[in-house]
C-alpha positions in Angstrom: 83.3 30.4 -37.6 85.3 29.1 -39.8 88.0 31.4 -38.9 87.7 30.3 -35.4 88.9 26.7 -36.1 91.9 27.2 -34.0 91.7 25.5 -30.4 90.3 27.4 -27.7 93.1 27.1 -25.7 95.4 28.2 -28.1 93.6 31.3 -27.7 94.8 31.7 -23.8 98.3 31.8 -25.4 97.8 34.7 -27.6 99.6 37.9 -26.1 97.4 41.2 -25.2 99.2 44.5 -27.1 98.6 47.6 -25.7 98.0 50.0 -28.3 98.0 48.8 -32.3 98.2 45.1 -33.1 98.0 43.2 -36.2 94.7 41.7 -37.9 95.7 38.3 -36.8 95.8 39.6 -32.9 92.4 41.0 -33.6 91.1 38.0 -34.6 92.2 36.0 -31.4 90.9 38.4 -29.9 87.4 38.2 -31.0 87.4 34.5 -31.1 88.5 34.0 -27.1 85.5 36.4 -25.9 83.1 34.3 -28.6 84.4 31.3 -26.9 84.0 32.5 -23.0 80.3 33.5 -23.9 79.5 30.3 -25.4 81.8 28.1 -23.1 78.6 26.4 -21.5 76.6 25.9 -24.8 79.8 24.2 -26.5 79.4 21.1 -24.1 76.1 20.8 -25.2 76.2 21.3 -28.7 79.4 18.9 -29.5 78.9 19.3 -33.2 79.6 23.0 -33.3 83.5 22.6 -32.8 84.8 19.7 -35.1 83.6 16.5 -36.5 83.9 13.6 -33.7 83.9 10.0 -34.0 80.9 8.4 -33.2 80.6 4.8 -31.0 77.8 3.0 -31.5 76.0 0.3 -28.8 72.6 -1.5 -29.5 70.6 -3.1 -26.6 67.7 -5.0 -26.0 65.2 -3.4 -23.7 65.3 -4.9 -20.1 68.6 -6.0 -20.4 71.7 -4.2 -19.2 74.3 -2.4 -20.6 78.0 -0.6 -19.8 79.2 2.5 -22.1 83.0 2.7 -21.8 84.2 6.3 -21.7 86.3 6.7 -24.5 89.7 7.8 -23.8 89.8 6.3 -20.8 91.4 3.3 -19.2 92.0 1.8 -16.0 95.6 3.8 -15.7 94.3 7.1 -16.6 94.5 10.1 -14.3 91.1 11.6 -13.9 90.2 14.4 -11.5 86.6 15.0 -12.5 84.7 13.0 -15.3 80.8 14.1 -16.6 78.6 11.7 -18.5 76.0 13.9 -20.6 73.0 13.4 -22.9 71.2 16.2 -23.3 71.3 16.5 -19.8 73.7 15.2 -16.9 73.4 11.5 -16.2 76.4 11.0 -13.9 79.7 12.9 -12.6 82.8 12.3 -10.9 83.3 15.1 -8.5 85.8 15.4 -5.9 86.6 11.6 -5.8 82.7 10.5 -5.5 80.3 9.5 -8.3 77.0 11.1 -8.4 74.4 9.0 -10.9 71.0 10.9 -11.4 68.8 7.5 -11.9 68.7 4.7 -9.8 69.1 2.5 -13.0 72.8 4.1 -13.4 75.8 2.9 -12.1 79.0 4.7 -12.6 81.9 2.4 -12.3 84.9 3.2 -10.2 87.8 1.5 -12.3 87.4 3.0 -15.9 84.5 5.3 -15.5 82.2 3.2 -17.6 78.5 3.9 -17.5 76.2 1.1 -16.6 72.8 1.2 -16.7 70.5 -2.0 -15.7 68.0 -2.7 -17.0 67.9 -0.6 -20.0 64.6 0.7 -21.5 63.5 2.1 -24.6 63.8 5.9 -23.6 67.4 5.2 -22.8 68.2 5.6 -26.4 70.4 8.9 -26.9 73.7 10.1 -27.8 76.0 10.1 -24.6 79.5 12.2 -24.2 81.9 11.7 -21.8 83.7 14.8 -20.7 86.8 14.2 -18.8 88.8 16.8 -16.6 87.1 19.5 -17.5 87.0 19.0 -21.2 84.7 21.0 -23.3 84.6 18.2 -26.2 84.8 14.6 -25.9 87.0 12.1 -27.9 83.9 10.5 -29.4 80.5 10.4 -29.0 78.8 7.2 -27.5 75.9 6.2 -29.5 73.2 4.0 -27.6 70.1 2.3 -29.3 67.5 0.4 -27.3 65.1 -1.5 -29.1 62.0 -3.1 -27.6 58.4 -4.4 -28.9 56.3 -1.8 -30.5 53.7 0.3 -28.7 50.0 -0.9 -29.2 48.8 -0.1 -32.4 46.0 2.4 -32.9 42.0 1.0 -32.2 41.3 -0.5 -35.8 38.2 1.2 -37.6 35.6 -0.5 -39.6 35.8 1.0 -43.0 32.9 -1.1 -44.6 31.4 -4.2 -44.3 29.5 -7.1 -45.7 27.4 -10.1 -45.1 30.5 -12.1 -45.0 33.1 -9.5 -44.9 35.0 -6.3 -43.3 37.5 -3.8 -44.4 39.5 -2.8 -41.1 42.1 0.1 -41.0 44.0 1.3 -37.6 47.1 3.5 -37.2 50.6 2.7 -36.7 52.0 2.1 -33.1 52.8 5.6 -31.8 56.7 4.5 -31.1 58.1 1.5 -32.7 61.0 0.9 -29.8 63.8 1.4 -32.5 62.9 -1.6 -34.3 60.6 -1.4 -37.3 56.9 -3.1 -37.4 57.4 -6.2 -39.4 53.7 -7.4 -39.7 50.3 -7.4 -37.9 48.2 -9.7 -36.4 44.3 -9.4 -35.8 42.2 -11.2 -33.4 38.5 -11.7 -33.7 35.7 -11.9 -31.3 32.6 -13.3 -32.0 29.4 -12.0 -30.1 29.5 -9.3 -27.5 31.1 -11.9 -24.8 33.2 -14.4 -26.6 36.3 -14.8 -26.5 39.7 -13.7 -28.4 40.7 -17.4 -28.4 37.6 -18.7 -30.1 38.6 -17.6 -33.7 41.7 -18.0 -35.7 43.8 -15.3 -36.0 44.8 -13.5 -38.6 48.2 -12.4 -40.1 48.7 -9.8 -42.5 51.5 -10.0 -44.9 53.3 -6.6 -44.5 53.2 -3.8 -42.0 50.1 -2.3 -43.8 47.7 -0.6 -41.9 44.6 -1.8 -43.6 43.0 -5.9 -44.0 40.3 -6.9 -45.6 38.8 -9.8 -43.3 36.5 -12.5 -45.0 35.0 -15.9 -44.1 32.5 -14.3 -41.7 29.1 -15.1 -40.6 25.8 -13.2 -41.8 23.9 -11.1 -39.0 26.7 -11.8 -36.4 28.2 -9.4 -33.9 31.8 -9.0 -34.1 34.7 -7.0 -32.6 38.6 -7.1 -33.7 42.1 -6.1 -32.1 45.5 -5.5 -33.6 49.0 -6.4 -32.3 52.0 -4.9 -33.8 55.2 -7.5 -34.2 59.0 -6.6 -34.7 62.1 -8.5 -34.5 61.8 -8.3 -30.4 58.6 -9.6 -30.3 54.5 -8.9 -30.1 53.1 -5.3 -29.3 50.3 -5.3 -26.1 47.0 -5.5 -28.1 45.1 -2.5 -29.5 42.0 -1.2 -28.2 39.0 -3.3 -29.6 37.5 -1.9 -32.7 33.7 -1.0 -31.9 30.9 -3.8 -32.0 29.3 -4.1 -35.6 26.7 -6.5 -37.0 27.2 -8.1 -40.4 24.2 -7.7 -42.9 21.5 -10.3 -43.4 20.9 -12.9 -45.9 17.9 -15.2 -46.3 17.8 -18.0 -44.2 18.8 -21.6 -44.8 17.3 -23.5 -42.3 14.1 -25.0 -42.4 11.9 -25.9 -39.4 11.1 -29.1 -38.2 7.8 -30.7 -37.9 6.8 -32.5 -34.3 3.0 -32.5 -34.4 0.4 -32.9 -37.5 -3.1 -33.8 -37.3 -6.5 -33.2 -37.4 -8.3 -31.4 -34.5 -12.2 -31.7 -36.1 -13.8 -32.5 -39.3 -12.8 -28.7 -40.1 -9.3 -27.8 -38.4 -5.8 -29.5 -38.3 -3.3 -28.8 -35.9 0.2 -28.6 -36.3 3.4 -27.8 -34.6 7.3 -27.3 -35.1 10.4 -26.7 -33.6 12.5 -23.5 -35.2 15.8 -24.1 -37.1 19.4 -23.4 -35.5 19.6 -19.9 -34.8 22.9 -19.6 -37.1 20.7 -20.4 -40.3 18.2 -17.6 -39.6 20.9 -15.4 -41.0 18.5 -12.1 -39.7 16.0 -11.2 -37.7 13.8 -13.6 -36.9 10.4 -12.1 -37.8 8.2 -15.3 -37.5 6.9 -18.2 -39.8 5.0 -18.3 -43.0 2.6 -21.1 -43.5 0.9 -22.7 -46.7 -1.7 -25.2 -47.1 -3.7 -26.5 -50.2 -5.7 -29.9 -51.1 -3.8 -32.7 -52.2 -5.6 -33.9 -55.2 -6.8 -30.2 -56.7 -5.5 -27.1 -57.9 -2.0 -26.5 -57.0 -1.8 -23.1 -57.1 -4.9 -22.7 -54.9 -2.6 -21.7 -51.8 -3.6 -20.0 -48.5 -1.0 -18.6 -46.4 -1.1 -17.4 -42.9 1.8 -15.2 -41.1 2.8 -15.4 -38.1 5.0 -12.6 -36.8 6.0 -14.3 -33.5 9.5 -16.1 -33.6 8.3 -17.7 -29.9 5.0 -19.4 -31.4 5.9 -23.1 -32.5 2.2 -24.0 -32.8 -0.8 -23.1 -34.9 -3.8 -24.9 -35.6 -5.5 -24.5 -38.9 -9.7 -24.2 -38.8 -12.5 -23.7 -42.0 -11.3 -27.0 -43.9 -13.3 -29.3 -45.7 -14.4 -32.7 -44.0 -12.6 -35.6 -44.3 -9.4 -34.1 -46.9 -6.0 -34.7 -47.5 -4.2 -31.2 -46.9 -0.5 -30.5 -47.8 0.8 -27.8 -44.7 4.1 -26.3 -45.6 5.9 -24.1 -43.0 8.9 -21.9 -43.1 10.7 -19.1 -41.4 11.3 -16.0 -42.7 13.8 -12.5 -41.9 13.8 -9.1 -44.0 15.4 -10.6 -46.5 13.2 -13.2 -47.3 12.1 -16.9 -46.9 14.1 -19.9 -45.8 13.1 -23.7 -47.7 10.2 -25.2 -46.5 8.9 -28.5 -44.7 6.0 -29.9 -45.7 3.8 -32.4 -44.0 0.2 -34.4 -45.3 -2.5 -33.9 -42.7 -6.2 -35.4 -43.2 -9.5 -34.1 -41.5 -11.8 -36.1 -39.5 -14.8 -35.8 -37.2 -15.2 -36.9 -33.2 -15.5 -36.2 -29.7 -13.8 -33.0 -28.9 -10.5 -33.5 -26.3 -10.7 -31.9 -23.2 -9.8 -27.9 -22.9 -6.6 -27.0 -23.4 -4.6 -25.0 -20.5 -7.3 -25.1 -17.7 -5.4 -22.4 -15.4 -6.5 -20.8 -12.0 -6.2 -16.7 -12.9 -7.5 -15.5 -9.5 -8.2 -17.0 -6.0 -10.4 -15.1 -3.3 -12.4 -16.6 -0.2 -15.1 -17.0 -2.2 -14.3 -16.5 -5.9 -12.2 -18.6 -8.3 -11.6 -17.3 -11.5 -10.8 -19.7 -14.3 -9.1 -19.7 -18.0 -8.9 -22.3 -20.5 -8.6 -22.5 -24.5 -10.3 -24.7 -27.0 -9.3 -28.2 -27.2 -6.1 -29.4 -29.3 -8.9 -31.8 -31.5 -12.4 -30.3 -31.9 -13.6 -32.7 -34.0 -16.4 -31.1 -34.8 -17.8 -27.4 -33.9 -17.6 -26.5 -30.3 -21.0 -25.1 -29.0 -19.9 -24.5 -25.5 -18.4 -25.4 -22.0 -19.7 -27.0 -19.1 -18.5 -25.9 -15.8 -18.6 -28.3 -12.5 -17.3 -28.0 -9.0 -17.2 -30.3 -6.5 -16.9 -30.1 -2.2 -17.8 -32.2 0.2 -18.8 -34.5 -2.1 -21.5 -32.5 -3.5 -21.3 -31.8 -7.3 -23.0 -28.6 -8.6 -23.8 -27.6 -12.4 -23.0 -24.2 -13.6 -25.0 -23.0 -16.8 -23.8 -24.2 -20.3 -21.2 -21.3 -21.2 -21.3 -20.2 -25.0 -18.1 -19.4 -26.5 -19.2 -15.9 -27.2 -19.9 -15.3 -24.0 -16.4 -16.2 -22.4 -13.7 -16.1 -25.0 -11.1 -13.2 -25.1 -8.3 -13.3 -27.6 -9.0 -17.3 -27.9 -8.7 -17.6 -24.2 -12.3 -18.4 -22.0 -12.7 -16.8 -18.8 -14.8 -17.7 -16.1 -15.6 -16.9 -12.5 -17.2 -19.0 -9.5 -18.8 -17.0 -6.6 -20.6 -17.7 -3.9 -18.1 -19.8 -2.5 -16.5 -20.3 1.0 -13.3 -19.4 2.5 -10.8 -22.0 2.8 -12.3 -24.7 1.5 -10.7 -27.4 -1.1 -12.9 -27.3 -4.7 -12.4 -30.1 -8.0 -13.3 -28.1 -10.8 -14.2 -29.7 -13.9 -14.5 -27.8 -17.5 -15.6 -29.7 -20.9 -16.5 -29.2 -24.1 -19.8 -29.8 -26.0 -20.7 -29.9 -29.3 -24.1 -30.5 -30.8 -23.8 -34.4 -30.5 -21.4 -34.8 -28.0 -19.9 -34.0 -24.8 -16.2 -33.7 -24.8 -13.5 -35.2 -22.1 -13.1 -32.8 -19.1 -10.2 -30.9 -17.5 -9.4 -30.9 -14.2 -8.3 -28.8 -11.3 -8.4 -29.0 -7.7 -7.8 -25.5 -5.7 -8.6 -24.4 -2.4 -10.2 -21.3 -1.9 -8.3 -18.6 0.3 -9.2 -17.1 3.6 -10.5 -14.5 4.9 -9.7 -11.9 7.5 -9.5 -12.7 11.1 -12.2 -11.0 13.5 -11.8 -8.1 15.3 -9.3 -8.6 17.9 -10.3 -7.3 21.5 -8.6 -4.8 23.9 -7.7 -6.2 27.1 -5.5 -3.4 28.6 -5.1 0.3 27.7 -2.6 2.3 30.0 -0.4 5.5 30.4 2.9 4.2 30.3 5.0 7.2 30.6 4.6 10.9 29.9 5.0 10.3 26.3 4.1 6.5 25.8 1.1 4.3 25.7 0.9 0.6 26.6 -1.7 -1.6 25.0 -2.7 -5.2 25.1 -5.2 -7.2 23.3 -6.5 -10.8 22.8 -6.3 -12.6 19.5 -9.4 -12.7 17.6 -11.9 -15.1 18.2 -12.1 -16.4 14.9 -9.5 -16.6 12.2 -8.5 -19.0 9.1 -5.1 -20.9 8.9 -3.0 -18.5 10.9 -2.9 -14.7 12.5 0.3 -13.3 11.0 0.1 -9.4 11.7 -1.8 -6.5 14.1 -2.0 -3.3 12.5 -2.4 -0.7 15.6 -4.0 2.1 14.3 -3.7 5.5 16.7 -4.3 9.2 16.2 -3.6 12.6 18.1 -7.1 13.8 18.6 -5.7 17.1 17.4 -4.9 16.3 14.0 -6.9 14.1 11.4 -4.2 11.9 10.1 -3.5 8.8 11.8 -0.6 6.6 11.8 -0.3 2.5 11.7 2.4 0.1 13.0 2.4 -3.5 12.0 3.4 -6.1 14.7 4.2 -9.6 13.5 1.6 -12.5 15.3 1.5 -15.7 15.9 -1.5 -17.7 16.1 -0.1 -19.7 19.8 0.0 -16.2 21.1 -2.8 -15.4 23.0 -2.3 -11.7 24.2 -0.2 -9.4 22.7 1.1 -6.0 24.0 3.3 -2.8 22.5 4.5 0.2 23.8 3.8 3.2 21.8 6.1 6.0 22.0 7.2 9.4 21.0 3.7 10.6 21.9 2.8 14.0 22.6 2.0 14.9 26.7 -1.2 16.3 27.3 -2.7 15.2 24.0 -5.9 12.4 23.6 -5.1 9.5 21.3 -7.9 7.4 19.8 -6.6 3.7 19.2 -8.1 0.7 17.6 -6.2 -2.8 16.2 -7.0 -5.2 13.6 -5.5 -8.6 12.9 -4.5 -9.5 9.5 -3.3 -12.8 7.8 -1.2 -13.8 4.9 -3.2 -15.1 1.8 -2.1 -19.0 1.4 -2.9 -18.5 -2.1 -0.5 -15.0 -2.4 2.1 -15.0 0.2 2.7 -11.5 -1.1 -1.1 -10.5 0.2 -2.0 -10.3 3.4 -5.7 -10.1 4.1 -7.2 -7.6 6.6 -9.6 -8.3 9.7 -12.2 -5.4 10.8 -10.8 -3.1 13.1 -11.9 -3.5 16.9 -13.8 -1.0 18.8 -11.9 2.6 19.3 -10.6 3.6 22.9 -9.5 7.0 23.8 -6.9 7.5 26.2 -5.1 11.2 27.3 -1.4 11.2 28.0 -0.9 13.2 31.7 2.3 14.2 33.4 3.4 11.5 35.7 0.4 9.6 34.3 2.5 6.2 35.5 2.1 6.9 38.7 -2.0 6.7 37.9 -2.8 3.5 36.2 -6.1 3.1 34.8 -7.5 0.1 35.4 -7.3 -2.6 33.3 -10.0 -3.0 30.3 -10.0 -6.8 30.6 -13.3 -7.2 32.5 -14.8 -4.9 29.5 -14.0 -7.7 27.0 -14.1 -11.3 29.0 -14.3 -13.9 26.8 -18.2 -15.4 27.2 -17.3 -18.6 25.5 -14.2 -19.3 28.0 -16.5 -18.2 30.8 -19.5 -20.4 29.7 -16.9 -23.7 29.4 -15.1 -22.7 33.0 -18.8 -22.6 34.4 -19.7 -26.1 32.9 -16.7 -27.7 34.0 -17.1 -26.3 37.5 -20.9 -27.6 37.5 -19.9 -30.6 36.3 -17.2 -30.9 39.3 -19.6 -29.7 41.8 -22.0 -32.7 40.8 -19.8 -35.1 40.7 -18.4 -33.9 44.4 -22.9 -34.4 45.6 -22.8 -37.6 44.2 -19.9 -38.7 45.8 -21.3 -37.5 49.2 -24.2 -39.1 49.0 -22.0 -42.3 48.4 -19.9 -41.7 51.3 -23.2 -40.7 53.3 -24.8 -44.0 52.6 -21.6 -46.0 53.0 -20.6 -44.4 56.1 -23.6 -43.1 58.1 -26.6 -45.3 57.2 -25.1 -48.3 59.4 -25.2 -45.8 62.4 -28.9 -46.6 62.3 -29.1 -49.9 61.5 -30.2 -52.7 64.9 -27.6 -54.5 66.2 -27.6 -57.9 65.7 -29.3 -60.2 68.1 -25.8 -61.8 68.8 -24.2 -59.0 70.8 -22.2 -60.5 73.4 -23.1 -59.4 77.1 -19.4 -58.6 77.4 -19.6 -55.9 74.3 -23.5 -54.5 75.7 -21.6 -53.9 79.4 -18.5 -51.9 77.4 -21.2 -49.2 75.7 -23.6 -48.8 78.9 -20.1 -47.6 80.3 -19.3 -45.2 77.7 -23.1 -43.9 77.9 -22.6 -43.1 81.9 -19.0 -41.7 81.5 -20.0 -39.3 78.5 -23.3 -38.1 80.8 -20.8 -37.5 83.2 -18.9 -35.3 81.1 -21.7 -33.4 79.8 -23.0 -32.0 83.3 -19.5 -30.9 83.8 -19.5 -29.1 80.9 -22.7 -27.3 81.6 -21.2 -26.3 85.1 -18.6 -24.5 83.3 -20.7 -22.3 81.0 -22.1 -18.9 82.3 -25.5 -19.2 81.7 -27.0 -15.3 81.7 -30.2 -14.5 81.5 -31.9 -12.1 79.1 -34.9 -9.7 79.7 -37.4 -12.6 77.8 -36.0 -14.9 80.4 -34.4 -16.9 77.8 -31.1 -18.2 78.8 -28.1 -17.0 76.6 -24.5 -17.6 76.9 -21.2 -18.2 74.5 -20.5 -21.8 73.6 -16.6 -22.4 72.4 -16.3 -24.1 69.4 -13.8 -26.4 70.6 -16.5 -27.2 73.5 -19.7 -27.8 70.9 -17.9 -29.8 68.8 -16.6 -32.4 71.6 -20.5 -32.2 72.7 -21.2 -32.8 69.0 -19.1 -35.9 69.2 -20.3 -37.3 72.2 -23.8 -36.8 71.2 -22.8 -38.9 68.3 -21.2 -41.5 70.4 -24.3 -41.4 72.0 -26.4 -42.0 69.0 -24.0 -44.7 68.1 -24.5 -46.6 71.6 -28.4 -46.4 71.6 
């Protein structure tokens, strides 16, 4: 398009000729047509016409920037104006500013483009077109700088027991400011913090680095931060966890106890070295021992492949002999430095068995276990087990070692015990010469199951529900905690159960079974259960009560069956109530006899001779008055003779009582 270097405006002034024209005119016409077709395209491709000057702006992300429109000032006459990059950013049309981004403002005084705040994506070449011009007077080049994006996740290329080689990718966008160097952060362990280890700064912006001074057999992860002149990028994703290689241990066990336990054995215990000195998987311990004054090459060794073990007993040694015993830890890479102690064997009374434990307790049995004494001081031939209850001591037969030992632990079961009873257990070892010290334990046997409850009511509650009630079992241990109601539709074989919480203070318990089938017959039974005093998660069941049967009928709640209580009378309570009533009746009889002797016996005794005449005359007058009243009453009674000549009549109770009173008074007067 070098032949179209003329301004497009000049082409508008070219005259058009009809007919033949010069070659210059044809060139202008051709250029004008191309300009018309590419008019819109020329606005975006500002370099297609001519070289335009460049005005450069540099900004920091987060701050504000104002871009001046080249060739426009406060005195310029502007009818239309457009700010563009690859797309329209802002424009002034019909006297109104129009912006496409809330962060962009078109200043009214000089039509400058104000961006608040800037971001890295605002970086672009801006053109300010005034009054529909096709090219700006200058290109505005805006460069917004920011901290870089996070680098890529660091990858472990290789590692040893003390170092690791890392590699990562550059930031996807440096934000218009090149990365100067990187910072590497280290995390020790899967749950460690990123600030526990010192950060590492690289010398340049290379994306590989060798991290050294690490610990063997330790979990590490890393992350990388990019640095440019504006600051730090966000951290990268952390690397995948890895474990540095092993090394032989550097720590030594610490001996805590070393002594003889019999004439042929030694006991040694220790504490492990610090974990950071194991430098690998802790596989266990190696114990070596030899006599002090003999061949130093005659060394025996024991491997304990369990890192949790912290003691060991060495057997089959010579009596009264000094031994050098060494212990050291080991991992897959090898052995650590040893710890050595001097111990001498001896002879004596066996100590008490170790770890006497109660393994299982039922209502009638106790299963126990124990281990050999720490100091056997001889050959243990067996153990004696005693148990004491209610001031009685019983001895079980001697238990030989071969009869009860399993994996160095002795087991024994005491049987035929009483439920819910305290026992004191005694276990002692013995040799051919000595009985050893005893280990003791006190334990109570578990409770037994309660007796069967007794039904007191079984009632049709509704067409699909039953009401049943029962009394607490006659005997139980400690408490009754649950009732289990078992019911079955007699048309099926499968039964169902419900569990009800109970309390020993509640004598009678009831429940309503719902959602049953009308017209069906059911059989029901109930049992009590108690929670074990040994194992709170164990429930001890008692026997079921007698089975009861009932049929659900329509409107059965209007025809209640009689209570079953009379079938299950508590005979103990009846006997007790009868005894109380008999005692109370006996007391009433005795009281009546005493009152009779006190109140009535004096009426039949002779009056003293010292009674004065006046008192005697009053009694005679009373007797005469009573006789007259009796005669008057006899005349008022309707006497009727019967067929046998016996006179019969009805006497009012009041008359009879009055007659009796008079008669009594008459007796008193005799």
